[in-house]
C-alpha positions in Angstrom: -7.4 -1.4 -15.4 -6.4 -3.6 -18.2 -8.8 -6.4 -17.2 -12.2 -4.9 -18.2 -14.3 -7.5 -16.5 -12.4 -7.0 -13.2 -12.6 -3.2 -13.5 -16.4 -3.4 -14.2 -16.9 -5.7 -11.2 -14.9 -3.3 -8.9 -16.7 -0.2 -10.1 -20.1 -1.9 -9.6 -19.0 -3.1 -6.2 -17.5 0.1 -4.9 -14.2 0.5 -3.2 -15.7 0.8 0.3 -17.6 -2.4 -0.1 -14.4 -4.0 -1.4 -12.6 -2.9 1.7 -15.4 -4.4 3.9 -15.0 -7.7 2.1 -11.2 -7.7 2.6 -11.8 -6.9 6.3 -14.2 -9.9 6.5 -11.6 -12.1 4.8 -9.0 -10.9 7.3 -11.2 -12.1 10.2 -11.7 -15.5 8.5 -8.1 -16.2 7.4 -6.1 -14.2 10.0 -4.0 -12.1 7.6 -3.0 -8.5 8.3 -5.0 -5.8 6.5 -3.3 -2.4 6.6 -5.0 0.7 5.4 -2.5 3.2 4.1 -3.2 6.8 3.3 -4.2 7.3 -0.3 -1.6 10.0 -0.9 1.3 8.1 0.8 4.2 8.5 -1.7 5.3 4.8 -1.6 6.9 4.7 -5.1 8.4 8.2 -4.8 10.2 7.6 -1.6 13.6 5.8 -1.4 13.4 2.6 0.6 17.1 3.1 1.7 17.1 6.8 2.7 14.2 9.2 3.4 14.5 11.0 0.0 11.2 11.8 -1.7 11.3 12.9 -5.3 8.8 13.5 -8.0 8.5 10.8 -10.7 6.1 10.6 -13.6 4.2 7.3 -14.0 6.1 6.5 -17.2 9.4 6.1 -15.2 9.5 2.4 -14.1 12.9 2.4 -12.5 13.5 4.4 -9.3 16.8 6.2 -9.2 17.5 7.9 -5.9 19.1 11.3 -6.3 20.3 11.2 -2.7 22.0 7.8 -2.1 22.1 6.4 -5.7 19.8 3.4 -5.0 18.4 1.9 -8.3 15.5 -0.5 -8.3 12.2 -1.3 -9.9 9.6 1.4 -9.0 7.0 -1.1 -7.9 9.5 -3.1 -5.8 10.6 0.1 -4.1 7.0 1.0 -3.4 6.2 -2.4 -1.9 9.3 -2.2 0.4 8.1 1.2 1.6 4.6 -0.1 2.3 6.0 -3.1 4.1 8.2 -0.8 6.2 5.2 1.4 6.8 3.2 -1.4 8.3 6.0 -2.2 10.8 5.5 1.3 12.3 3.0 1.9 15.1 1.4 4.5 12.9 -0.2 1.9 10.7 -3.9 0.9 11.2 -5.5 -2.4 11.1 -9.2 -2.9 10.3 -11.1 -5.9 11.7 -14.3 -7.3 10.3 -16.4 -5.0 12.5 -14.7 -1.9 11.0 -12.8 -1.0 14.2 -9.5 0.6 13.6 -6.5 0.4 16.0 -2.7 0.6 16.1 -0.9 -2.5 14.9 1.9 -4.0 17.0 4.0 -6.4 15.0 6.7 -6.8 17.5 
């Protein structure tokens, strides 16, 4: 991470504890916390068509080889994550650590 103080704080805290704190905040403020698989290829998948392609991290613009879609890699990944949360496969974690299917409809 570029911010050394933040990275030190997160490394001291541990990612599991960070997830617990986010779950607690979800309960207090009522936002949706979605846990996505660590290996989900959000920035390598086209947000328009189901094409998945390999991309090195230095490439910051996503160029779909299937449909020709061109957009910022991070924006493409965020759209894919938003679409992923709309599926019934996504999981929500409450403050007690219980997981269950999310229904956003």
